[in-house]
FIMARMAR-929440 format. One record per residue (C-alpha): residue in one letter; z, x negated, y; residue number from 1. Coordinates in steps of 0.02 Angstrom, whole numbers, always signed. Each point is the difference from the previous one (the first is absolute). Layout:
<rs>
+-----+--------+--------+--------+-----+
| res |      z |      x |      y |   n |
+-----+--------+--------+--------+-----+
|   A |      Z |      X |      Y | NUM |
...
+-----+--------+--------+--------+-----+
</rs>
This chain:
<rs>
+-----+--------+--------+--------+-----+
| res |      z |      x |      y |   n |
+-----+--------+--------+--------+-----+
|   M |  +1756 |    -52 |  -1783 |   1 |
|   N |   -110 |   +153 |    +44 |   2 |
|   L |   -126 |    +32 |   -116 |   3 |
|   K |    -79 |   +126 |    +90 |   4 |
|   T |    -75 |   -110 |   +152 |   5 |
|   A |    -96 |   -133 |    -17 |   6 |
|   I |    -42 |   -137 |   +124 |   7 |
|   L |   -205 |    -37 |    +30 |   8 |
|   V |    -16 |   -196 |    +52 |   9 |
|   F |   -181 |    +42 |    +91 |  10 |
|   A |    -40 |   -172 |    +13 |  11 |
|   N |   -155 |   -128 |     -1 |  12 |
|   S |     +0 |   -151 |    -74 |  13 |
|   S |    +13 |   -161 |   +107 |  14 |
|   K |   -187 |    -34 |    -16 |  15 |
|   Q |    -47 |   +183 |    +47 |  16 |
|   E |   +127 |    -20 |   +141 |  17 |
|   V |    -69 |   -147 |    +86 |  18 |
|   L |   -175 |   +100 |    +14 |  19 |
|   N |    +78 |   +137 |    +71 |  20 |
|   K |   +106 |    -82 |   +134 |  21 |
|   P |    -55 |   -141 |   +102 |  22 |
|   I |   +145 |   -129 |    -21 |  23 |
|   F |    -61 |   -195 |    -57 |  24 |
|   G |   +122 |    -45 |   -151 |  25 |
|   G |    +57 |   +185 |    -13 |  26 |
|   D |    -30 |    -19 |   -198 |  27 |
|   K |   +162 |    -97 |    -13 |  28 |
|   L |    +95 |   +142 |    +97 |  29 |
|   F |    -61 |   +122 |    -79 |  30 |
|   S |    +23 |    -32 |   -169 |  31 |
|   E |   +191 |    -70 |    +36 |  32 |
|   L |     +9 |   +192 |    +85 |  33 |
|   N |    -54 |    +77 |   -156 |  34 |
|   K |   +154 |   -101 |   -104 |  35 |
|   A |   +115 |    +32 |   +138 |  36 |
|   T |    -46 |   +190 |     -5 |  37 |
|   L |    +17 |    +16 |   -184 |  38 |
|   K |   +150 |    -90 |    -10 |  39 |
|   I |    +68 |   +138 |   +135 |  40 |
|   V |    -61 |   +144 |   -112 |  41 |
|   Q |    +48 |    -64 |   -183 |  42 |
|   G |   +165 |    -25 |    +95 |  43 |
|   T |    +14 |   +181 |     +1 |  44 |
|   G |     +2 |    +65 |   -147 |  45 |
|   I |   -130 |   +122 |    +35 |  46 |
|   P |   -147 |    +38 |   -100 |  47 |
|   F |   -158 |    -77 |    +82 |  48 |
|   F |   -199 |    -40 |     -6 |  49 |
|   V |   -101 |   -144 |    +91 |  50 |
|   C |   -186 |    +59 |    +54 |  51 |
|   T |   -111 |   -108 |    +63 |  52 |
|   E |   -188 |    -18 |    +20 |  53 |
|   R |    -18 |     +5 |   -153 |  54 |
|   D |    +88 |   +168 |    -35 |  55 |
|   Q |    -40 |    +95 |   +145 |  56 |
|   I |   -126 |   +158 |    -14 |  57 |
|   G |   -106 |    +35 |   +168 |  58 |
|   N |   -126 |    -38 |   +140 |  59 |
|   S |   +118 |    -14 |   +141 |  60 |
|   F |   +174 |    -50 |    +22 |  61 |
|   G |    +63 |   +193 |    +26 |  62 |
|   E |    -75 |    +31 |   -180 |  63 |
|   R |    +69 |   -144 |    -81 |  64 |
|   F |   +169 |    +17 |    +55 |  65 |
|   V |    +18 |   +191 |    -18 |  66 |
|   N |   -103 |     -7 |   -188 |  67 |
|   A |   +153 |   -153 |    -32 |  68 |
|   I |   +128 |   +117 |    +38 |  69 |
|   Q |    -54 |   +162 |    -89 |  70 |
|   N |    -13 |   -133 |   -152 |  71 |
|   I |   +179 |    -21 |     -7 |  72 |
|   Y |    +32 |   +204 |     +6 |  73 |
|   D |   -123 |     -2 |   -133 |  74 |
|   R |   +142 |   -105 |    -97 |  75 |
|   G |   +131 |   +112 |     -4 |  76 |
|   Y |    +87 |    -56 |   +164 |  77 |
|   E |    +58 |   +114 |   +113 |  78 |
|   S |    +20 |   -102 |   +164 |  79 |
|   V |    -87 |   -168 |    +50 |  80 |
|   I |    +37 |   -125 |   +118 |  81 |
|   T |   -130 |   -100 |    +57 |  82 |
|   I |    +12 |   -181 |    +88 |  83 |
|   G |   -137 |   -156 |    +32 |  84 |
|   N |    +24 |   -165 |    -27 |  85 |
|   D |     -7 |    -49 |   +180 |  86 |
|   T |   +157 |    +37 |    +85 |  87 |
|   P |   +111 |   -147 |     -8 |  88 |
|   H |   +163 |    +96 |    +55 |  89 |
|   L |     -9 |   +131 |   -148 |  90 |
|   Q |   +169 |    -24 |    -70 |  91 |
|   K |    +67 |    +91 |   -160 |  92 |
|   H |   +106 |   +115 |    +96 |  93 |
|   H |   -160 |    +97 |    +82 |  94 |
|   L |    -44 |    +48 |   -163 |  95 |
|   I |   +175 |    +54 |    -70 |  96 |
|   E |     +5 |   +105 |   +174 |  97 |
|   S |   -170 |    +85 |    -57 |  98 |
|   V |    +71 |    +46 |   -157 |  99 |
|   K |   +166 |    +76 |    +59 | 100 |
|   Q |   -116 |   +116 |   +139 | 101 |
|   L |   -127 |    +32 |   -116 | 102 |
|   K |   +142 |    +77 |   -109 | 103 |
|   N |    +49 |   +122 |   +142 | 104 |
|   N |   -188 |    +66 |     +9 | 105 |
|   N |    -40 |   -116 |   +160 | 106 |
|   F |   -142 |    -76 |    +43 | 107 |
|   V |     +0 |   -175 |    +30 | 108 |
|   L |    -72 |   -129 |   +116 | 109 |
|   G |     +7 |   -162 |    +45 | 110 |
|   P |   -116 |    -38 |   +148 | 111 |
|   S |    -90 |   -159 |    +52 | 112 |
|   A |     -9 |    -83 |   +184 | 113 |
|   D |   -202 |    +28 |    -13 | 114 |
|   G |    +37 |   +179 |     -9 | 115 |
|   G |    -32 |     +8 |   -190 | 116 |
|   F |   +128 |     -6 |   -135 | 117 |
|   Y |    +75 |    -99 |   -130 | 118 |
|   L |    +89 |   +131 |   -102 | 119 |
|   M |    -32 |   +164 |    -44 | 120 |
|   G |   +102 |    +92 |   -110 | 121 |
|   L |    -54 |   +184 |    -60 | 122 |
|   H |    +45 |   +128 |   -115 | 123 |
|   K |   -171 |    +78 |   -108 | 124 |
|   S |    +53 |   +161 |    +87 | 125 |
|   Q |    -38 |    -88 |   +166 | 126 |
|   F |   -156 |    -66 |    -51 | 127 |
|   N |   -166 |    +79 |    +40 | 128 |
|   K |   -162 |   -123 |    -68 | 129 |
|   N |   -108 |    +81 |    +94 | 130 |
|   T |   +103 |     +5 |   +163 | 131 |
|   F |    +61 |   -181 |    -11 | 132 |
|   L |   -192 |    -36 |     -8 | 133 |
|   K |    -26 |    +44 |   +175 | 134 |
|   L |   +149 |    -96 |    +79 | 135 |
|   P |    -71 |   -149 |   +107 | 136 |
|   W |    +44 |   -154 |   -117 | 137 |
|   Q |     -9 |   -169 |    +86 | 138 |
|   S |    +32 |    +60 |   +156 | 139 |
|   K |   +125 |    -20 |   +142 | 140 |
|   N |    +39 |   +187 |     -8 | 141 |
|   L |    +33 |    +14 |   -216 | 142 |
|   A |   +197 |    -11 |    +10 | 143 |
|   K |     -2 |   +162 |   +147 | 144 |
|   S |   -145 |    +96 |    -90 | 145 |
|   V |    +91 |     -2 |   -157 | 146 |
|   S |   +170 |    +51 |    +71 | 147 |
|   L |    -80 |   +135 |   +100 | 148 |
|   L |    -93 |    +71 |   -175 | 149 |
|   I |   +177 |     +6 |    -79 | 150 |
|   K |    +84 |    +60 |   +128 | 151 |
|   T |    -97 |   +152 |    +14 | 152 |
|   S |    +16 |    +47 |   -171 | 153 |
|   K |   +195 |     -4 |    +52 | 154 |
|   I |    +38 |   -129 |   -109 | 155 |
|   E |   +113 |   -125 |    +60 | 156 |
|   V |    -33 |   -172 |    +52 | 157 |
|   T |   +123 |   -152 |    -27 | 158 |
|   Q |    -48 |   -153 |   +100 | 159 |
|   L |    +39 |   -172 |    -49 | 160 |
|   E |     +7 |   -146 |   +108 | 161 |
|   V |   -160 |    -71 |    +90 | 162 |
|   L |    -88 |   -146 |    -72 | 163 |
|   Y |   -137 |   -104 |    +29 | 164 |
|   D |   -112 |    -39 |   -139 | 165 |
|   I |   -153 |   -131 |     +0 | 166 |
|   D |   -180 |    +31 |    +52 | 167 |
|   T |    -35 |   -126 |   +104 | 168 |
|   L |    +61 |   -188 |    +82 | 169 |
|   E |    +62 |    +99 |   +134 | 170 |
|   D |   +120 |   +102 |   -124 | 171 |
|   L |    +51 |   -175 |    -65 | 172 |
|   K |    +47 |    -94 |   +161 | 173 |
|   T |    +91 |   +173 |    +31 | 174 |
|   I |   +115 |     -6 |   -173 | 175 |
|   S |    +13 |   -201 |    +31 | 176 |
|   K |   +103 |    +49 |   +150 | 177 |
|   I |   +116 |   +117 |   -106 | 178 |
|   S |    +19 |    -86 |   -180 | 179 |
|   F |   +174 |    -17 |     +2 | 180 |
|   D |    +27 |    +79 |   -190 | 181 |
|   L |   -196 |    -34 |    -79 | 182 |
|   S |     +9 |   -136 |   -153 | 183 |
|   K |     -8 |   -169 |    +40 | 184 |
|   M |   -156 |    -13 |    -93 | 185 |
|   I |    -96 |   +125 |   +117 | 186 |
|   K |    +77 |    -66 |   +151 | 187 |
|   A |    -80 |   -147 |    -41 | 188 |
|   I |   -148 |    +62 |    -40 | 189 |
|   I |    -12 |   +111 |   +163 | 190 |
|   N |    +64 |   -180 |   +110 | 191 |
|   E |   -164 |   -102 |   -103 | 192 |
|   I |   -125 |   +137 |    +54 | 193 |
|   L |    +41 |    -14 |   +169 | 194 |
|   R |    +48 |   -196 |    +11 | 195 |
|   P |   -189 |    -11 |    +96 | 196 |
|   F |    +20 |   +130 |   +118 | 197 |
|   V |   +154 |    -82 |    +52 | 198 |
|   Q |    -67 |   -149 |    +13 | 199 |
|   I |   -137 |    +78 |   +105 | 200 |
|   F |   +110 |    +72 |   +107 | 201 |
|   R |   +107 |   -141 |    +37 | 202 |
|   G |   -181 |    -91 |    +25 | 203 |
|   V |    -46 |   +107 |   +150 | 204 |
|   I |   +191 |     +6 |    +49 | 205 |
|   T |     -7 |   -199 |    +22 | 206 |
|   N |   -163 |     +0 |    +66 | 207 |
|   T |    +53 |   +105 |   +134 | 208 |
|   Y |   +144 |   -113 |    +44 | 209 |
|   T |    -88 |   -137 |     +0 | 210 |
|   Y |   -109 |    +84 |   +125 | 211 |
|   Q |   +107 |    +60 |   +112 | 212 |
|   L |    +90 |   -188 |     +8 | 213 |
|   Y |   -185 |    -62 |    +56 | 214 |
|   S |    -15 |   +128 |   +124 | 215 |
|   F |   +156 |    -36 |    +76 | 216 |
|   Y |    +11 |   -180 |    +13 | 217 |
|   N |   -205 |    -24 |    +47 | 218 |
|   K |    +50 |    +12 |   +192 | 219 |
|   G |   -168 |   -106 |    +44 | 220 |
|   S |   -176 |    +62 |    -43 | 221 |
|   P |    -36 |   +173 |     -6 | 222 |
|   F |     +5 |    +69 |   -191 | 223 |
|   F |   -184 |    +69 |    +31 | 224 |
|   S |   -154 |   -110 |    +78 | 225 |
+-----+--------+--------+--------+-----+
</rs>
Protein backbone atom coordinates (compact mmCIF):
# COMPACT_ATOMS: atom_id res chain seq x y z
CA MET A 1 0.00 0.00 0.00
CA ASN A 2 1.24 3.47 -0.91
CA LEU A 3 -0.11 5.84 1.75
CA LYS A 4 1.31 8.88 -0.08
CA THR A 5 -0.95 8.29 -3.07
CA ALA A 6 -4.74 8.41 -3.14
CA ILE A 7 -7.26 7.60 -5.83
CA LEU A 8 -9.92 10.19 -6.56
CA VAL A 9 -13.07 8.72 -8.08
CA PHE A 10 -14.63 11.82 -9.59
CA ALA A 11 -18.03 10.48 -10.55
CA ASN A 12 -21.65 11.55 -10.30
CA SER A 13 -24.39 9.30 -8.98
CA SER A 14 -26.29 7.24 -11.55
CA LYS A 15 -29.29 9.59 -11.21
CA GLN A 16 -27.15 12.61 -12.08
CA GLU A 17 -25.36 10.82 -14.92
CA VAL A 18 -28.59 10.14 -16.83
CA LEU A 19 -29.45 13.83 -16.60
CA ASN A 20 -26.13 14.72 -18.26
CA LYS A 21 -25.92 11.90 -20.80
CA PRO A 22 -28.64 11.09 -23.36
CA ILE A 23 -28.80 7.33 -22.82
CA PHE A 24 -32.26 5.90 -22.16
CA GLY A 25 -32.01 3.31 -19.39
CA GLY A 26 -28.58 4.59 -18.43
CA ASP A 27 -29.37 4.82 -14.71
CA LYS A 28 -29.07 1.03 -14.36
CA LEU A 29 -25.86 1.03 -16.38
CA PHE A 30 -24.14 3.78 -14.42
CA SER A 31 -25.25 2.27 -11.14
CA GLU A 32 -23.51 -0.96 -12.12
CA LEU A 33 -20.45 0.93 -13.43
CA ASN A 34 -20.17 2.74 -10.09
CA LYS A 35 -20.14 -0.60 -8.28
CA ALA A 36 -17.60 -2.09 -10.70
CA THR A 37 -15.31 0.94 -10.44
CA LEU A 38 -15.34 0.87 -6.64
CA LYS A 39 -14.60 -2.86 -6.64
CA ILE A 40 -11.54 -2.27 -8.83
CA VAL A 41 -10.34 0.62 -6.68
CA GLN A 42 -10.81 -1.30 -3.44
CA GLY A 43 -8.84 -4.20 -4.90
CA THR A 44 -5.71 -2.05 -5.19
CA GLY A 45 -5.42 -1.41 -1.45
CA ILE A 46 -4.75 2.26 -2.23
CA PRO A 47 -6.60 4.92 -0.18
CA PHE A 48 -9.45 6.39 -2.21
CA PHE A 49 -12.11 9.08 -2.09
CA VAL A 50 -15.37 9.27 -4.03
CA CYS A 51 -16.46 12.73 -5.11
CA THR A 52 -20.06 12.85 -6.35
CA GLU A 53 -22.18 15.87 -7.28
CA ARG A 54 -22.91 16.36 -3.57
CA ASP A 55 -19.23 16.95 -2.80
CA GLN A 56 -18.15 18.92 -5.87
CA ILE A 57 -17.45 22.63 -5.52
CA GLY A 58 -17.43 25.05 -8.45
CA ASN A 59 -19.56 26.50 -11.23
CA SER A 60 -17.97 24.62 -14.13
CA PHE A 61 -16.73 21.08 -14.64
CA GLY A 62 -13.14 22.32 -14.67
CA GLU A 63 -13.56 24.14 -11.35
CA ARG A 64 -15.22 21.15 -9.71
CA PHE A 65 -12.55 18.75 -10.96
CA VAL A 66 -9.58 20.93 -10.02
CA ASN A 67 -11.03 21.69 -6.58
CA ALA A 68 -11.50 17.96 -5.94
CA ILE A 69 -7.84 17.30 -6.74
CA GLN A 70 -6.74 20.15 -4.46
CA ASN A 71 -8.85 18.66 -1.68
CA ILE A 72 -6.87 15.40 -1.82
CA TYR A 73 -3.57 17.27 -1.53
CA ASP A 74 -5.01 19.26 1.39
CA ARG A 75 -5.62 15.95 3.14
CA GLY A 76 -1.87 15.31 3.13
CA TYR A 77 -1.42 13.06 0.09
CA GLU A 78 1.45 13.76 -2.27
CA SER A 79 0.05 12.16 -5.41
CA VAL A 80 -3.45 11.77 -6.84
CA ILE A 81 -4.80 9.33 -9.41
CA THR A 82 -8.10 10.59 -10.81
CA ILE A 83 -10.62 8.36 -12.57
CA GLY A 84 -14.30 8.49 -13.48
CA ASN A 85 -17.06 5.89 -13.51
CA ASP A 86 -17.73 5.77 -17.25
CA THR A 87 -14.82 3.68 -18.59
CA PRO A 88 -15.94 0.03 -18.58
CA HIS A 89 -12.53 -1.32 -19.63
CA LEU A 90 -10.65 0.31 -16.76
CA GLN A 91 -8.82 -2.38 -14.81
CA LYS A 92 -6.81 -2.73 -11.62
CA HIS A 93 -3.53 -2.91 -13.55
CA HIS A 94 -4.07 0.62 -14.90
CA LEU A 95 -4.08 1.94 -11.34
CA ILE A 96 -1.14 -0.17 -10.17
CA GLU A 97 0.93 0.94 -13.15
CA SER A 98 0.03 4.56 -12.39
CA VAL A 99 1.36 4.24 -8.84
CA LYS A 100 4.57 2.77 -10.20
CA GLN A 101 5.05 5.67 -12.62
CA LEU A 102 4.27 8.25 -9.95
CA LYS A 103 7.04 6.77 -7.80
CA ASN A 104 9.36 7.54 -10.74
CA ASN A 105 8.14 11.16 -10.70
CA ASN A 106 6.32 10.73 -14.00
CA PHE A 107 2.98 12.26 -14.92
CA VAL A 108 0.43 9.61 -15.93
CA LEU A 109 -2.29 10.04 -18.53
CA GLY A 110 -4.87 7.51 -19.69
CA PRO A 111 -6.34 9.04 -22.86
CA SER A 112 -9.91 8.42 -23.97
CA ALA A 113 -10.81 7.77 -27.59
CA ASP A 114 -12.81 11.01 -27.70
CA GLY A 115 -9.78 13.19 -26.88
CA GLY A 116 -10.33 13.47 -23.15
CA PHE A 117 -8.84 11.19 -20.51
CA TYR A 118 -10.14 8.46 -18.22
CA LEU A 119 -7.18 8.62 -15.80
CA MET A 120 -4.70 11.23 -14.69
CA GLY A 121 -1.98 10.68 -12.12
CA LEU A 122 0.12 13.55 -10.83
CA HIS A 123 2.32 14.61 -7.94
CA LYS A 124 1.41 17.80 -6.10
CA SER A 125 4.58 19.44 -7.47
CA GLN A 126 3.12 18.99 -10.98
CA PHE A 127 -0.17 20.63 -10.08
CA ASN A 128 -0.90 24.32 -10.46
CA LYS A 129 -4.55 25.05 -9.75
CA ASN A 130 -4.79 28.26 -11.79
CA THR A 131 -3.07 26.71 -14.80
CA PHE A 132 -5.24 23.61 -14.75
CA LEU A 133 -8.38 25.73 -14.58
CA LYS A 134 -7.49 27.17 -17.98
CA LEU A 135 -7.41 23.78 -19.72
CA PRO A 136 -10.14 23.06 -22.35
CA TRP A 137 -12.21 20.80 -20.12
CA GLN A 138 -14.83 18.56 -21.73
CA SER A 139 -13.33 19.04 -25.18
CA LYS A 140 -11.65 16.70 -27.69
CA ASN A 141 -8.35 18.55 -27.15
CA LEU A 142 -8.15 18.00 -23.39
CA ALA A 143 -5.68 15.07 -23.27
CA LYS A 144 -3.41 16.72 -25.82
CA SER A 145 -3.49 20.04 -23.95
CA VAL A 146 -2.68 18.40 -20.60
CA SER A 147 0.20 16.46 -22.13
CA LEU A 148 1.68 19.59 -23.75
CA LEU A 149 1.30 21.54 -20.52
CA ILE A 150 3.24 18.96 -18.52
CA LYS A 151 5.92 18.47 -21.15
CA THR A 152 6.71 22.20 -21.16
CA SER A 153 7.79 21.69 -17.54
CA LYS A 154 10.20 18.98 -18.74
CA ILE A 155 8.28 16.32 -16.84
CA GLU A 156 8.00 12.89 -18.41
CA VAL A 157 4.47 11.87 -19.38
CA THR A 158 3.62 8.16 -19.22
CA GLN A 159 0.68 7.42 -21.47
CA LEU A 160 -1.51 4.40 -20.81
CA GLU A 161 -3.54 2.63 -23.47
CA VAL A 162 -6.45 4.44 -25.09
CA LEU A 163 -9.85 3.38 -23.73
CA TYR A 164 -13.44 4.29 -24.54
CA ASP A 165 -15.65 6.11 -22.07
CA ILE A 166 -19.42 6.49 -22.22
CA ASP A 167 -20.93 9.87 -23.03
CA THR A 168 -23.39 9.03 -25.79
CA LEU A 169 -25.33 6.13 -27.26
CA GLU A 170 -22.76 5.91 -30.06
CA ASP A 171 -20.05 5.30 -27.44
CA LEU A 172 -22.15 2.48 -26.04
CA LYS A 173 -22.51 0.91 -29.49
CA THR A 174 -18.73 1.00 -29.92
CA ILE A 175 -18.07 -0.52 -26.51
CA SER A 176 -20.58 -3.30 -27.19
CA LYS A 177 -18.32 -4.47 -30.04
CA ILE A 178 -15.32 -4.84 -27.71
CA SER A 179 -17.09 -6.19 -24.63
CA PHE A 180 -15.15 -9.46 -24.34
CA ASP A 181 -13.58 -8.54 -20.98
CA LEU A 182 -16.58 -6.81 -19.39
CA SER A 183 -18.63 -8.39 -16.62
CA LYS A 184 -21.72 -10.41 -17.57
CA MET A 185 -23.93 -7.88 -15.80
CA ILE A 186 -22.56 -4.86 -17.68
CA LYS A 187 -22.76 -6.74 -20.99
CA ALA A 188 -26.37 -7.64 -20.29
CA ILE A 189 -27.32 -4.06 -19.43
CA ILE A 190 -25.61 -2.70 -22.55
CA ASN A 191 -27.40 -5.25 -24.71
CA GLU A 192 -30.69 -4.35 -23.05
CA ILE A 193 -30.20 -0.64 -23.80
CA LEU A 194 -29.18 -1.31 -27.42
CA ARG A 195 -31.82 -3.96 -28.17
CA PRO A 196 -34.49 -1.52 -29.48
CA PHE A 197 -31.95 0.02 -31.86
CA VAL A 198 -30.86 -3.41 -33.13
CA GLN A 199 -34.51 -4.30 -33.77
CA ILE A 200 -35.05 -1.06 -35.68
CA PHE A 201 -31.93 -1.73 -37.74
CA ARG A 202 -33.08 -5.26 -38.54
CA GLY A 203 -36.51 -3.90 -39.46
CA VAL A 204 -34.97 -1.48 -41.91
CA ILE A 205 -32.89 -4.27 -43.46
CA THR A 206 -35.95 -6.57 -43.71
CA ASN A 207 -38.12 -3.89 -45.28
CA THR A 208 -35.39 -3.00 -47.76
CA TYR A 209 -34.94 -6.66 -48.67
CA THR A 210 -38.74 -7.09 -49.18
CA TYR A 211 -38.83 -3.98 -51.32
CA GLN A 212 -35.98 -5.26 -53.46
CA LEU A 213 -37.71 -8.64 -53.95
CA TYR A 214 -40.95 -6.95 -54.91
CA SER A 215 -39.16 -4.67 -57.35
CA PHE A 216 -37.36 -7.63 -58.90
CA TYR A 217 -40.42 -9.78 -59.40
CA ASN A 218 -42.84 -7.00 -60.40
CA LYS A 219 -42.30 -7.21 -64.16
CA GLY A 220 -45.86 -6.30 -65.09
CA SER A 221 -47.20 -2.83 -64.51
CA PRO A 222 -44.75 0.06 -63.93
CA PHE A 223 -43.92 0.66 -60.25
CA PHE A 224 -44.95 4.31 -60.41
CA SER A 225 -48.01 5.52 -62.31
